[in-house]
C-alpha positions in Angstrom: -59.6 -39.1 6.2 -58.9 -42.8 6.7 -61.7 -43.6 4.7 -60.6 -41.4 1.9 -57.1 -42.9 2.4 -58.4 -46.4 1.9 -60.7 -45.6 -0.9 -57.7 -44.1 -2.8 -55.8 -47.3 -2.5 -58.6 -49.3 -3.7 -59.4 -47.0 -6.9 -55.5 -47.9 -7.7 -56.0 -51.2 -7.2 -58.8 -51.7 -9.5 -57.6 -49.4 -12.3 -57.9 -51.0 -15.6 -54.6 -52.7 -16.1 -53.6 -51.8 -19.7 -49.5 -52.3 -19.8 -48.1 -54.8 -22.5 -45.0 -56.2 -20.4 -44.6 -58.6 -18.2 -43.9 -61.8 -20.5 -40.0 -62.0 -19.6 -40.9 -65.0 -18.1 -42.8 -66.8 -20.8 -40.8 -65.8 -23.5 -42.5 -63.7 -25.6 -43.1 -64.9 -29.0 -40.2 -67.5 -28.4 -37.3 -64.8 -29.9 -38.5 -61.6 -28.5 -38.7 -61.1 -24.7 -40.4 -57.8 -23.4 -39.3 -56.6 -20.0 -41.5 -54.2 -18.7 -39.7 -51.8 -15.9 -41.9 -49.3 -14.0 -40.3 -46.0 -12.8 -40.8 -42.8 -11.6 -38.4 -40.4 -13.5 -39.1 -37.2 -11.4 -38.5 -39.2 -8.1 -34.9 -38.8 -8.7 -33.4 -40.7 -5.8 -34.5 -43.8 -8.1 -33.0 -43.0 -11.1 -30.1 -45.7 -11.2 -33.0 -48.1 -12.1 -35.0 -45.7 -13.9 -34.4 -42.1 -15.6 -30.5 -42.4 -15.5 -30.4 -45.9 -16.3 -32.5 -45.4 -19.3 -30.8 -42.6 -20.5 -27.4 -44.7 -20.2 -29.0 -47.9 -22.1 -26.8 -50.1 -19.4 -29.7 -52.6 -19.2 -30.4 -53.0 -23.0 -26.3 -53.6 -23.0 -26.4 -56.1 -20.1 -29.3 -58.1 -22.1 -28.2 -58.3 -25.3 -24.7 -59.7 -23.8 -26.5 -62.7 -21.9 -26.1 -64.9 -25.3 -29.2 -67.2 -24.9 -30.2 -66.6 -28.2 -33.2 -64.1 -27.2 -33.6 -60.7 -28.7 -35.1 -58.5 -25.3 -37.0 -55.2 -25.5 -37.3 -53.1 -22.5 -40.5 -51.4 -22.3 -40.0 -48.7 -19.7 -43.2 -47.1 -18.0 -42.9 -43.8 -16.2 -45.8 -43.0 -12.9 -45.8 -40.2 -10.5 -45.8 -42.4 -7.7 -45.3 -46.1 -6.6 -48.8 -46.9 -6.1 -49.9 -47.6 -9.7 -46.6 -49.9 -10.5 -47.6 -52.1 -7.5 -51.0 -52.3 -9.2 -49.5 -53.5 -12.3 -46.7 -55.8 -10.7 -49.6 -57.4 -8.7 -51.8 -58.1 -12.0 -48.1 -59.5 -14.1 -48.0 -56.6 -16.2 -44.9 -54.8 -14.9 -41.3 -57.2 -14.0 -39.6 -54.7 -12.4 -40.4 -51.5 -10.1 -38.8 -48.6 -8.1 -40.3 -46.5 -5.3 -39.8 -45.1 -1.6 -39.6 -47.3 1.3 -43.6 -46.5 2.2 -44.7 -48.0 -1.2 -42.2 -51.1 -1.0 -44.3 -51.7 2.2 -47.7 -51.7 0.2 -46.1 -53.4 -2.7 -44.8 -56.4 -0.2 -48.5 -56.2 1.1 -50.5 -56.1 -1.9 -48.2 -59.0 -3.3 -48.9 -61.4 -0.8 -52.4 -60.3 -0.5 -53.2 -61.0 -4.2 -51.0 -64.0 -4.1 -48.5 -62.5 -6.7 -45.3 -62.2 -4.2 -43.0 -59.3 -4.6 -39.4 -58.9 -3.4 -37.2 -55.8 -2.7 -34.0 -56.7 -4.5 -31.6 -53.7 -4.3 -31.4 -50.2 -3.1 -31.2 -47.1 -5.3 -30.7 -43.5 -3.2 -30.9 -43.4 0.4 -30.6 -40.9 3.5 -29.4 -42.5 6.7 -31.2 -39.3 8.7 -34.1 -39.5 6.9 -33.2 -36.0 4.8 -35.0 -37.3 1.4 -38.5 -36.0 2.8 -39.2 -32.0 3.9 -42.2 -30.2 5.0 -42.5 -26.9 3.4 -44.7 -23.7 3.4 -45.5 -20.7 1.4 -42.5 -18.3 1.4 -44.5 -15.7 3.2 -45.9 -18.5 5.6 -46.1 -17.3 9.1 -45.9 -21.1 10.3 -42.2 -21.6 11.6 -42.3 -24.6 13.8 -44.5 -28.0 13.7 -46.5 -27.0 16.6 -48.0 -24.0 14.1 -49.1 -26.8 11.9 -52.1 -27.8 14.5 -55.7 -27.4 13.0 -54.1 -26.2 9.6 -54.4 -27.9 6.0 -51.5 -30.2 5.2 -51.2 -31.5 1.7 -49.0 -35.1 1.6 -49.5 -38.2 -0.2 -51.1 -40.8 2.0 -49.3 -44.0 2.2 -45.6 -42.2 1.0 -42.6 -41.6 2.8 -43.5 -38.2 3.3 -46.4 -39.0 4.8 -44.5 -41.2 7.3 -42.4 -38.1 7.9 -45.1 -35.9 8.6 -47.3 -38.3 10.7 -44.2 -38.9 12.6 -42.9 -35.3 13.4 -46.4 -34.2 14.5 -46.4 -36.8 16.8 -43.0 -35.7 18.3 -44.7 -32.3 18.5 -47.3 -33.8 20.3 -50.0 -33.1 17.4 -52.3 -36.1 16.6 -51.5 -36.8 13.1 -55.3 -37.8 12.8 -57.3 -35.4 14.6 -54.6 -32.2 15.3 -54.6 -31.5 11.3 -56.8 -31.4 7.8 -54.8 -34.0 5.7 -55.5 -33.5 2.4 -54.5 -36.9 0.3 -53.0 -35.1 -2.9 -50.3 -36.2 -5.7 -47.3 -34.5 -5.4 -48.2 -31.9 -8.1 -51.3 -31.2 -7.2 -50.1 -30.8 -3.5 -47.8 -28.2 -4.5 -50.5 -26.3 -6.7 -52.6 -26.5 -3.5 -49.5 -24.9 -1.8 -49.1 -22.0 -4.1 -52.8 -21.5 -4.6 -53.1 -21.2 -0.7 -55.4 -24.0 -0.3 -52.8 -25.9 1.7 -50.6 -24.1 4.4 -48.5 -26.6 4.2 -46.6 -29.4 2.0 -45.1 -32.4 3.4 -43.3 -34.3 0.2 -40.5 -36.7 -1.1 -37.7 -35.7 -3.0 -37.9 -33.6 -5.6 -40.7 -31.6 -4.8 -39.7 -29.6 -1.7 -36.4 -28.8 -3.4 -37.9 -27.7 -6.5 -40.5 -25.7 -4.8 -37.6 -24.0 -2.6 -35.8 -23.3 -5.6 -38.3 -21.7 -7.6 -38.8 -19.4 -4.7 -42.3 -21.1 -4.1 -41.8 -23.0 -0.8 -39.2 -22.1 2.6 -38.6 -25.3 4.4 -40.3 -25.7 7.7 -39.0 -29.1 8.9 -35.9 -31.0 7.8 -36.7 -35.0 7.6 -33.7 -35.5 9.1 -34.7 -34.4 12.5 -36.0 -37.7 12.8 -32.7 -39.7 12.6 -34.7 -42.8 11.1 -33.4 -43.7 7.4 -35.4 -43.0 4.6 -34.5 -44.8 1.0 -35.8 -45.9 -2.4 -35.7 -49.3 -3.8 -36.2 -52.0 -6.5 -39.0 -54.6 -6.2 -39.4 -57.5 -8.6 -42.1 -59.9 -8.7 -41.1 -63.6 -7.3 -42.1 -65.5 -10.3 -40.3 -63.5 -12.7 -37.2 -63.8 -11.0 -37.4 -67.5 -10.4 -38.3 -68.0 -13.9 -35.9 -65.3 -15.3 -32.9 -64.8 -12.8 -30.1 -63.9 -15.6 -32.5 -61.0 -16.8 -32.9 -59.9 -13.1 -29.4 -60.3 -12.7 -28.5 -58.2 -15.9 -30.9 -55.2 -14.7 -29.0 -55.1 -11.2 -25.9 -55.6 -13.4 -26.9 -52.3 -15.1 -28.4 -50.7 -12.1 -24.9 -51.1 -10.5 -23.3 -49.5 -13.8 -25.4 -46.5 -13.6 -24.8 -46.0 -9.9 -20.7 -46.0 -10.3 -21.8 -43.5 -13.5 -23.6 -41.1 -11.1 -21.1 -41.3 -8.0 -17.9 -41.0 -10.7 -19.7 -38.0 -13.2 -22.1 -36.5 -11.0 -22.4 -33.3 -12.6 -23.2 -34.8 -15.8 -25.6 -37.4 -14.2 -27.4 -34.4 -13.2 -27.3 -33.0 -16.7 -28.9 -36.3 -18.2 -31.5 -36.8 -15.6 -32.5 -32.9 -15.9 -33.0 -33.6 -19.8 -35.2 -36.9 -18.9 -37.6 -35.3 -16.3 -37.7 -31.5 -16.9 -36.3 -30.9 -13.5 -33.7 -28.1 -13.2 -30.3 -29.6 -13.1 -29.4 -27.7 -10.2 -32.2 -29.4 -7.9 -31.2 -32.7 -9.0 -27.7 -32.1 -7.9 -28.8 -31.1 -4.3 -30.3 -34.5 -4.1 -27.9 -36.5 -6.2 -24.9 -34.7 -6.3 -21.3 -35.2 -5.0 -22.4 -34.3 -1.4 -25.8 -34.3 -2.0 -29.1 -35.6 0.3 -29.4 -38.5 -1.2 -26.2 -41.5 -1.1 -26.2 -44.2 -3.9 -25.2 -47.9 -4.2 -27.5 -50.9 -4.4 -26.6 -52.8 -1.2 -29.5 -53.6 0.9 -27.9 -51.9 4.7 -29.3 -53.5 7.7 -30.1 -50.1 8.6 -32.8 -49.8 6.0 -33.9 -52.9 6.7 -34.4 -52.2 10.0 -35.9 -48.4 9.4 -38.2 -50.6 7.3 -39.7 -52.6 9.7 -40.2 -49.6 12.1 -42.1 -48.0 8.6 -44.9 -50.8 9.0 -46.4 -49.1 12.1 -47.3 -45.9 10.4 -48.7 -47.9 7.5 -50.8 -50.0 10.0 -52.0 -47.0 12.0 -53.4 -45.7 8.6 -55.0 -49.0 8.0 -53.2 -49.2 4.8 -51.8 -52.6 5.7 -51.8 -55.3 7.8 -48.7 -56.9 9.4 -45.9 -56.8 6.7 -43.0 -59.9 6.8 -40.1 -57.4 6.1 -37.5 -60.6 6.2 -39.1 -62.6 3.8 -39.8 -59.8 1.5 -36.3 -58.4 1.5 -34.0 -61.1 -1.2 -30.6 -59.9 -1.5 -29.4 -62.7 -3.2 -30.0 -61.6 -7.2 -27.7 -58.2 -6.0 -25.2 -60.2 -4.4 -24.7 -62.3 -7.2 -24.7 -59.3 -9.6 -22.3 -57.3 -7.5 -19.7 -60.0 -6.8 -16.8 -59.3 -4.3 -17.8 -55.7 -4.3 -21.2 -56.3 -2.5 -19.4 -56.7 1.0 -17.9 -53.7 0.0 -20.7 -51.7 -0.7 -22.8 -53.1 2.5 -20.3 -51.8 4.8 -19.7 -48.3 3.2 -20.8 -45.4 5.1 -21.4 -41.9 3.1 -18.8 -39.2 3.3 -19.3 -36.4 5.4 -21.4 -33.5 4.2 -19.3 -30.6 2.2 -20.1 -27.2 1.1 -20.1 -26.9 -2.8 -20.5 -24.5 -5.4 -21.5 -24.9 -9.2 -20.2 -22.4 -11.2 -21.6 -21.1 -14.6 -20.6 -23.1 -17.8 -18.4 -25.4 -15.7 -18.6 -29.1 -15.8 -17.3 -29.5 -12.2 -17.8 -28.1 -9.0 -16.1 -26.7 -6.2 -15.8 -27.8 -3.2 -15.0 -26.0 0.2 -14.2 -27.2 3.9 -16.6 -24.8 5.8 -19.9 -22.9 4.9 -17.8 -19.7 5.2 -15.1 -20.2 2.8 -18.3 -21.3 0.1 -19.6 -17.7 1.1 -16.5 -15.9 0.8 -15.8 -17.6 -2.6 -20.0 -17.0 -3.8 -19.4 -13.2 -2.6 -16.2 -12.6 -4.8 -17.9 -14.4 -7.9 -21.2 -12.5 -7.7 -23.1 -13.4 -10.8 -20.8 -16.0 -11.5 -22.7 -19.0 -9.5 -25.1 -21.2 -10.9 -25.7 -23.2 -7.4 -24.1 -22.9 -3.8 -25.1 -25.8 -1.4 -24.1 -25.9 2.0 -25.2 -28.7 4.9 -27.1 -28.0 7.4 -25.0 -27.3 10.7 -27.0 -30.0 12.8 -28.4 -32.8 10.5 -26.3 -32.3 7.7 -29.1 -32.0 5.0 -27.7 -30.2 1.9 -29.7 -27.0 0.8 -29.3 -24.3 -1.3 -27.1 -21.5 0.2 -29.4 -18.6 -0.7 -32.3 -20.3 0.7 -30.7 -21.4 3.9 -31.3 -20.0 7.3 -28.3 -18.3 8.5 -26.6 -17.9 11.8 -23.5 -15.9 13.0 -22.1 -17.2 16.1 -18.7 -15.2 16.6 -16.5 -16.0 13.4 -18.9 -18.7 12.6 -21.5 -18.6 9.9 -23.7 -21.7 9.9 -26.7 -22.9 8.0 -29.8 -24.7 8.3 -32.5 -25.9 6.2 -35.7 -24.6 8.7 -36.0 -21.6 10.6 -36.9 -23.8 13.8 -33.6 -25.8 14.1 -31.9 -22.3 13.5 -34.0 -20.7 16.5 -33.2 -24.2 18.6 -29.2 -23.7 17.8 -29.4 -19.9 18.8 -31.4 -20.6 22.2 -28.6 -22.9 23.1 -25.8 -21.1 22.5 -25.4 -17.4 23.9 -24.4 -14.8 21.6 -25.5 -16.5 18.4 -28.0 -14.9 16.4 -29.9 -15.4 12.8 -28.7 -13.5 10.0 -30.0 -12.7 6.5 -27.8 -14.6 3.4 -27.2 -10.9 2.5 -25.5 -10.0 5.6 -23.8 -13.5 5.6 -22.4 -12.6 2.3 -21.2 -9.5 3.9 -19.5 -11.0 6.8 -17.7 -13.6 5.1 -16.6 -11.2 2.5 
């Protein structure tokens, strides 16, 4: 498995590089400058530096206002994962890229190794407990606990944050992540197909794959990444030479990212619709992660908690022989985002995510309804059957938002408590006498 992971990493680095961007620093032909941005449209926690930002046109507007006598063109390049973005960046073909925390570390390592250093310059989406990654199984699977994965085939993308979640979760369950399972190193779409076809027993993936498969009825949650209680995030990386030669262009990008972040936070439903149109994902799935109370929170500030988590991630990649030591402190460079955001940066740096809440998206509505408890949400849903586009509830222990009809429900006296995974629901029941797992239909009837 280790040899396979190394082979994949090497292949990605040796892939022919055909991008036409990367000439912002050189000034293009003297009048037109192309800035090349690598992004992942379906990794929707990067939308403020990718799909949403592109659809809003904020970067192009910021560039046109620079007033330096140049005409700017943005070359947006969409990728499935962070690895090819890193390959293109280290070849000088992509100026700015966005990816998850583990790929960011590989980005840092490859940049240093190939003498084309890169830097983490801002953050897109994050979850301070780790809820962006989930391990799922097939709907009819008898697997309910992590220990059930022993000896099973598990699909993930080696070197991704989802792989990091899998490794750590297995270790906590007493399973050797190298020998205790048969790890299938697959792209997310391939892994999703493998799970559906039965050639994989479980799938550990990053946003938005677990939510998408669950929404489609093709998967159920086995493990909520927030149980690790370790931050996961996505961020923006830039080539060092590009940043030094074109700081105004990078700052324009970060100002545009901040504008897109404000738009997402102020207009979450409309933002979800825009991202859905750009990616082909259901808006209900986008909203699960990026909504007003979604799994992911958005602000560009490089928070100390995220940097600390990044340092802890290095050991996982070293164990997989995907990187050596990574100097995280030298990789992080928030000077550009500090300048771009000005006085608001300190405020965003200190901001804490709001508590998760239950939320309903009525059919035909451009606004959602928020409820103070899952039971209140259930009463509303029971009274408006057929009129609900989506209903979301936070896990009673981790706070991770999930679809109400896909959650595992527990009744404890008058309380109705939702959980992302059956294992956490059972753990709660074991610790609380009188509590028991019930069906969603039963939960609706009790609430009504």
